[in-house]
C-alpha positions in Angstrom: -10.5 5.1 -15.5 -13.3 3.5 -17.5 -12.4 -0.1 -16.9 -10.6 -1.1 -13.7 -9.3 -4.1 -11.9 -8.8 -4.7 -8.2 -5.5 -5.5 -6.7 -4.2 -6.4 -3.2 -0.8 -5.2 -2.1 1.0 -6.7 0.9 3.5 -4.1 2.1 6.1 -5.8 4.2 8.8 -4.1 6.4 12.1 -3.8 4.7 13.8 -5.2 7.9 12.7 -6.9 11.0 11.3 -4.6 13.7 11.5 -1.6 11.4 8.2 -0.1 12.5 9.2 -0.4 16.2 12.4 1.6 15.8 12.1 4.1 13.0 14.9 6.6 12.4 13.9 10.2 11.8 14.3 9.7 8.0 12.2 6.5 8.2 9.5 8.2 10.2 9.3 10.9 7.4 9.0 8.1 4.7 6.2 6.4 6.7 4.4 9.8 7.0 4.8 10.2 3.2 3.4 6.7 2.8 0.3 7.5 4.8 -0.2 10.7 2.8 0.2 8.7 -0.5 -2.4 6.1 0.6 -4.7 8.9 1.8 -4.4 10.4 -1.7 -5.4 7.1 -3.3 -8.5 7.3 -1.0 -9.3 10.8 -2.1 -8.8 9.8 -5.8 -11.4 7.0 -5.1 -8.9 4.2 -6.1 -8.6 2.9 -2.6 -11.0 0.2 -1.3 -9.3 -0.4 2.1 -5.9 -0.1 3.8 -4.4 -0.8 7.1 -1.6 -2.5 9.0 -1.5 -5.8 10.8 -1.3 -5.1 14.5 1.6 -7.6 14.8 3.7 -5.6 12.3 3.9 -8.4 9.8 2.6 -6.3 6.9 0.2 -3.6 5.7 -2.7 -4.4 3.3 -3.8 -2.0 0.5 -6.7 -3.0 -1.7 -7.2 -0.7 -4.6 -8.3 -0.3 -8.2 -6.1 0.3 -11.2 -6.4 0.1 -15.0 -4.2 -3.1 -15.2 -1.3 -4.8 -13.5 1.3 -2.5 -15.0 -0.6 0.5 -13.6 -1.0 -1.2 -10.2 2.7 -1.8 -10.1 3.5 1.8 -11.0 1.1 3.0 -8.3 2.7 0.9 -5.6 6.3 1.7 -6.8 5.4 5.4 -6.4 4.6 4.9 -2.7 7.4 6.8 -1.0 8.0 4.0 1.6 8.3 1.5 -1.2 10.6 3.7 -3.3 12.7 4.5 -0.2 13.1 0.8 0.7 11.2 1.1 4.0 8.5 -1.3 2.7 8.6 -4.0 0.0 5.5 -4.8 -2.0 3.9 -8.0 -3.0 1.1 -7.4 -5.5 -1.8 -9.7 -6.6 -4.9 -9.4 -8.7 -7.9 -9.5 -6.3 -11.6 -10.1 -6.6 -13.7 -8.6 -3.9 -16.5 -11.2 -3.2 -18.0 -9.9 0.0 -17.8 -6.6 1.9 -19.3 -6.1 5.4 -20.9 -3.1 6.8 
């Protein structure tokens, strides 16, 4: 990617309490989700990712060519495609980064 934009994705559980009582199939999807996000990290598209400890949502901040590309990237997440998580996507400008 020569020119990229930054996006923030809020990945929300598809149903209340889903992450506390996963079925075997949902556990598999969540594992595939983690692998997918880890691959974004390996591809150097990922800036940060992690879950809220209260289970409200997960946050993924990443780079993509444009909004359409960002949408395709998040739609390809197995947990999103499988309905375990829904995605809310926003353009994002990183102003400060600690560490």
